[in-house]
C-alpha positions as CSV (number, residue, x, y, z in Angstrom):
1,X,0.2,-0.3,0.1
2,X,2.7,2.0,0.1
3,X,4.5,2.4,-2.9
4,X,0.7,2.6,-4.3
5,X,-0.2,5.9,-2.0
6,X,4.2,6.9,-3.5
7,X,2.7,6.5,-6.7
8,X,-0.2,8.9,-6.5
9,X,1.7,11.3,-5.2
10,X,4.2,11.1,-8.2
11,X,1.3,11.2,-10.7
12,X,-0.5,13.7,-9.3
13,X,2.7,15.9,-9.4
14,X,2.9,14.9,-13.0
15,X,-0.4,15.4,-13.9
16,X,0.1,18.8,-12.5
17,X,3.0,19.5,-15.0
18,X,0.2,18.3,-17.3
19,X,-2.2,20.9,-16.1
20,X,0.8,23.6,-16.3
21,X,1.8,22.2,-20.0
22,X,-1.7,22.7,-21.0
23,X,-2.2,26.7,-19.7
24,X,1.4,27.5,-21.6
25,X,-1.1,26.9,-24.7
26,X,-4.7,28.0,-23.5
27,X,-2.7,31.4,-22.5
28,X,-1.4,31.6,-25.9
29,X,2.4,31.7,-24.1
30,X,3.5,28.8,-27.0
31,X,1.1,26.3,-29.1
32,X,1.3,22.9,-29.5
33,X,3.7,22.5,-32.2
34,X,6.2,23.9,-30.1
35,X,5.7,20.8,-28.2
36,X,7.9,19.4,-31.1
37,X,10.9,20.6,-29.8
38,X,11.0,19.3,-25.8
39,X,9.9,16.3,-27.8
40,X,13.3,16.6,-29.5
41,X,15.4,17.2,-26.7
42,X,13.4,14.4,-24.7
43,X,14.1,11.8,-27.2
44,X,17.7,12.6,-28.7
45,X,19.5,14.1,-25.3
46,X,16.9,13.4,-22.0
47,X,15.9,9.6,-22.5
48,X,19.9,8.5,-23.8
49,X,21.1,10.4,-20.7
50,X,19.3,8.5,-18.6
51,X,20.0,4.8,-19.9
52,X,23.5,5.2,-19.8
53,X,23.0,6.4,-16.1
54,X,21.6,3.7,-15.4
55,X,23.9,1.3,-15.9
56,X,26.6,2.9,-14.5
57,X,26.2,0.5,-11.2
58,X,28.2,-2.8,-9.8
59,X,27.8,-5.5,-11.8
60,X,26.5,-8.5,-9.4
61,X,24.6,-11.6,-10.3
62,X,21.1,-10.2,-8.7
63,X,21.4,-7.1,-11.1
64,X,22.1,-9.5,-14.2
65,X,19.2,-11.6,-12.9
66,X,17.2,-9.2,-12.7
67,X,18.3,-7.6,-15.8
68,X,17.7,-10.7,-17.6
69,X,14.0,-11.6,-16.3
70,X,13.3,-8.0,-17.2
71,X,13.6,-8.7,-20.2
72,X,12.5,-12.2,-20.9
73,X,9.4,-10.6,-18.5
74,X,9.0,-7.7,-21.7
75,X,8.8,-10.7,-24.4
76,X,6.2,-12.5,-22.6
77,X,4.5,-9.5,-21.8
78,X,4.0,-7.8,-25.2
79,X,3.1,-11.6,-26.4
80,X,0.3,-11.4,-23.9
81,X,-0.6,-7.5,-25.3
82,X,-0.2,-8.1,-28.5
83,X,-2.5,-11.0,-28.2
84,X,-5.3,-9.6,-26.0
85,X,-4.9,-6.2,-28.7
86,X,-6.1,-9.0,-31.4
87,X,-9.0,-10.7,-29.2
88,X,-10.4,-6.9,-28.3
89,X,-9.9,-6.0,-32.0
90,X,-12.6,-8.7,-32.6
91,X,-14.7,-8.2,-29.8
92,X,-15.4,-4.5,-29.7
93,X,-14.6,-3.5,-33.3
94,X,-11.3,-1.4,-32.5
95,X,-9.8,0.8,-35.0
96,X,-6.4,0.8,-36.5
97,X,-5.3,3.4,-34.0
98,X,-7.7,2.1,-30.6
99,X,-6.1,-1.2,-31.3
100,X,-2.4,-0.1,-31.3
101,X,-3.4,2.2,-28.2
102,X,-4.5,-0.8,-25.9
103,X,-1.5,-2.8,-26.8
104,X,1.3,-0.2,-26.5
105,X,2.1,1.8,-23.1
106,X,4.1,4.7,-22.4
107,X,6.3,3.2,-20.6
108,X,9.6,5.5,-20.8
109,X,8.2,9.1,-20.6
110,X,5.9,7.9,-17.6
111,X,7.4,5.2,-16.2
112,X,11.0,5.9,-15.8
113,X,10.5,9.2,-13.7
114,X,7.8,7.1,-11.3
115,X,10.9,3.9,-10.8
116,X,13.4,6.9,-10.8
117,X,11.8,8.5,-7.6
118,X,10.2,5.5,-5.9
119,X,12.3,2.6,-6.8
120,X,15.7,3.9,-7.6
121,X,16.2,0.8,-10.1
122,X,15.8,2.7,-13.6
123,X,18.4,-0.2,-15.2
124,X,15.0,-2.2,-14.9
125,X,13.4,-0.3,-17.1
126,X,16.2,-1.3,-19.9
127,X,14.4,-4.4,-20.5
128,X,10.8,-3.3,-21.7
129,X,12.1,-0.4,-23.5
130,X,14.4,-2.0,-25.5
131,X,11.4,-5.1,-26.5
132,X,9.1,-2.0,-26.7
133,X,10.9,0.1,-29.4
134,X,11.9,-2.8,-31.5
135,X,8.1,-3.6,-31.8
136,X,7.2,0.4,-32.4
137,X,9.2,0.1,-35.2
138,X,8.1,-3.1,-36.7
139,X,4.6,-4.5,-35.5
140,X,3.3,-1.2,-34.5
141,X,4.5,0.5,-37.6
142,X,3.3,-2.1,-39.7
143,X,-0.6,-1.8,-37.8
144,X,-0.4,2.5,-38.8
145,X,0.9,1.7,-42.4
146,X,0.2,-1.8,-43.8
147,X,3.6,-2.0,-45.5
148,X,5.9,-5.0,-45.3
149,X,9.0,-3.4,-45.4
150,X,10.8,-2.9,-42.2
151,X,13.0,-0.1,-41.5
152,X,15.6,-2.2,-40.0
153,X,18.2,0.9,-40.3
154,X,16.2,2.7,-37.8
155,X,15.7,0.0,-35.3
156,X,19.2,-0.4,-34.9
157,X,20.4,3.1,-35.1
158,X,17.4,4.3,-32.9
159,X,19.3,6.8,-30.3
160,X,17.5,5.6,-27.2
161,X,18.4,1.6,-28.5
162,X,21.9,2.8,-29.3
163,X,22.1,4.6,-25.4
164,X,21.0,1.2,-24.1
165,X,23.6,-1.1,-25.9
166,X,26.1,1.3,-25.0
167,X,25.3,1.5,-21.0
168,X,25.2,-2.3,-21.0
169,X,28.7,-3.0,-22.7
170,X,29.8,-0.1,-20.1
171,X,27.7,-2.4,-17.6
172,X,29.9,-5.7,-18.9
173,X,33.5,-4.3,-18.5
174,X,32.8,-1.8,-15.4
175,X,33.4,0.9,-17.5
176,X,32.9,4.0,-15.0
177,X,32.3,7.8,-16.5
178,X,34.4,10.5,-14.8
179,X,32.0,11.4,-11.8
180,X,31.5,14.8,-13.1
181,X,29.9,13.7,-16.7
182,X,27.8,11.3,-14.3
183,X,26.7,13.8,-12.7
184,X,25.3,15.7,-15.8
185,X,23.5,12.9,-17.5
186,X,21.9,12.2,-13.6
187,X,21.2,16.1,-13.8
188,X,19.8,16.2,-17.3
189,X,17.7,12.9,-17.0
190,X,16.3,14.2,-14.0
191,X,14.3,16.0,-16.8
192,X,12.3,13.3,-18.1
193,X,9.2,13.5,-16.2
194,X,8.7,17.2,-16.1
195,X,9.5,17.7,-19.8
196,X,6.9,14.5,-21.0
197,X,4.1,15.8,-19.0
198,X,5.1,19.3,-20.5
199,X,4.5,17.4,-23.6
200,X,1.5,16.3,-23.2
201,X,0.0,19.2,-22.0
202,X,0.4,20.9,-24.7
203,X,-1.0,18.5,-27.4
204,X,-3.6,18.0,-25.3
205,X,-4.5,21.5,-24.9
206,X,-5.0,21.5,-28.8
207,X,-8.0,18.7,-28.3
208,X,-11.4,19.6,-28.8
209,X,-12.4,19.2,-25.0
210,X,-16.0,18.7,-26.2
211,X,-15.5,15.9,-28.8
212,X,-13.4,14.2,-26.7
213,X,-16.1,14.1,-23.6
214,X,-18.6,13.1,-25.4
215,X,-16.8,10.3,-27.4
216,X,-17.5,6.8,-26.0
217,X,-15.0,5.0,-28.0
218,X,-12.2,6.8,-26.7
219,X,-13.5,6.0,-22.8
220,X,-13.9,2.2,-24.2
221,X,-10.1,2.4,-25.0
222,X,-9.3,3.9,-22.1
223,X,-10.9,0.9,-19.8
224,X,-9.2,-1.8,-22.2
225,X,-5.8,-0.1,-22.0
226,X,-5.9,1.1,-18.0
227,X,-8.4,-1.5,-16.2
228,X,-9.6,-4.4,-17.9
229,X,-5.9,-5.9,-19.5
230,X,-4.3,-4.8,-16.2
231,X,-6.6,-6.6,-14.5
232,X,-6.0,-9.6,-17.3
233,X,-2.0,-9.5,-16.8
234,X,-2.4,-9.3,-12.9
235,X,-4.1,-12.7,-12.6
236,X,-1.0,-13.8,-15.2
237,X,1.9,-12.4,-12.4
238,X,-0.1,-14.4,-9.6
239,X,-0.5,-17.6,-11.2
240,X,3.2,-17.8,-12.7
241,X,4.5,-16.9,-9.3
242,X,7.5,-15.0,-11.6
243,X,7.3,-12.3,-8.3
244,X,8.5,-14.9,-5.9
245,X,11.5,-16.2,-7.7
246,X,14.1,-14.5,-5.6
247,X,16.7,-11.9,-5.8
248,X,15.1,-8.9,-7.4
249,X,12.7,-10.9,-8.6
250,X,9.5,-8.5,-6.6
251,X,11.3,-5.4,-8.1
252,X,11.5,-6.4,-11.2
253,X,8.3,-7.5,-11.8
254,X,6.4,-4.7,-10.2
255,X,8.2,-2.7,-12.3
256,X,7.7,-4.3,-15.6
257,X,3.7,-4.4,-14.6
258,X,4.0,-0.9,-13.9
259,X,4.6,-0.3,-17.2
260,X,1.7,-2.4,-19.0
261,X,-0.7,-0.7,-16.5
262,X,0.3,2.8,-18.2
263,X,-1.2,5.4,-20.1
264,X,-1.7,4.9,-24.4
265,X,2.1,5.3,-25.8
266,X,2.8,9.3,-27.4
267,X,5.0,7.0,-30.2
268,X,1.1,5.7,-31.6
269,X,0.5,9.6,-31.6
270,X,3.7,10.4,-33.3
271,X,3.5,7.7,-36.0
272,X,0.4,8.8,-36.6
273,X,0.8,11.8,-37.9
274,X,3.7,10.5,-40.3
275,X,1.7,7.8,-41.1
276,X,-1.3,9.6,-42.4
277,X,-3.7,8.2,-39.9
278,X,-6.0,10.1,-37.5
279,X,-3.4,12.0,-35.4
280,X,-6.4,13.9,-33.4
281,X,-8.2,11.1,-32.1
282,X,-4.8,9.1,-31.3
283,X,-4.1,12.5,-29.4
284,X,-7.0,12.3,-27.5
285,X,-7.0,8.8,-26.9
286,X,-3.0,9.7,-25.8
287,X,-4.3,13.0,-23.6
288,X,-7.7,11.0,-21.8
289,X,-5.4,7.8,-20.3
290,X,-2.9,10.1,-19.2
291,X,-5.6,12.5,-17.4
292,X,-7.0,8.8,-16.1
293,X,-4.3,7.3,-15.1
294,X,-3.6,9.1,-11.6
295,X,-6.6,7.0,-10.3
296,X,-6.1,4.0,-12.2
297,X,-2.4,3.2,-12.0
298,X,-2.2,3.8,-7.9
299,X,-5.5,1.1,-7.4
300,X,-3.7,-1.3,-9.9
301,X,-0.3,-1.1,-7.8
302,X,-2.5,-1.3,-4.7
303,X,-4.4,-4.2,-6.1
304,X,-1.2,-5.5,-7.2
305,X,0.4,-5.6,-3.7
306,X,-2.4,-6.7,-2.2
307,X,-2.8,-10.3,-4.8
308,X,0.9,-10.7,-5.0
């Protein structure tokens, strides 16, 4: 319960930053297009800094086992998410964007700052992020554009993937950065939560409020993404007993589960713009699920701790 309360407090803080981002646009100090600048900073500077700094720790058997479990869980969870997404697409007649939003979560922008503040083990987010990043440019790309040509070069040269590979290499060979450089990366990395939430607020501010509030489909997707799918995955965690494997398994599983109960991925909105999908609808789903997660995520974590 303590973790759930800490999570609720941190999500509330991030939600207030979302409202600040909305205020910047509503008062015409900035416009939604300016969010692209912050997005570039987050993608190419802040996120890589977080990943490289996360691996600047001692190489111990427990941490190595935790990393292996993190990657394995990421693969298993994404298989389940993709399967559930296909099932719900058929049952609820979801369109492409609704389908994508049920599968892919905002595990980077939102989860990293939460894990940093509550657990401190950011390294255990890397497994989920690298698997999801790979699927963004393969499975999600195919969902949105329907073409078979995969941009493998784009996957392998993505700055966030490369930063994880660099971090893993330095961790494996215990290459330590100079103290001043590591501190600089840590300082920059600490900006990831505020910057991501400001971007979210600026995007939400551009959406037609009445259209969002009256859209039953968006609330259906929010229910699937924030409540039903997490409950199904919670049952899987409980039945499988993976949280009781010893070592850091309890922390790794909780962090991985936290990544699956987060809002719809902002990447779905960005790719919708690139591939000619309805970016306004994707932004609405992203915005509503981001605002509602302040209630649903702490409840899911409290339920997780009570059951597991």
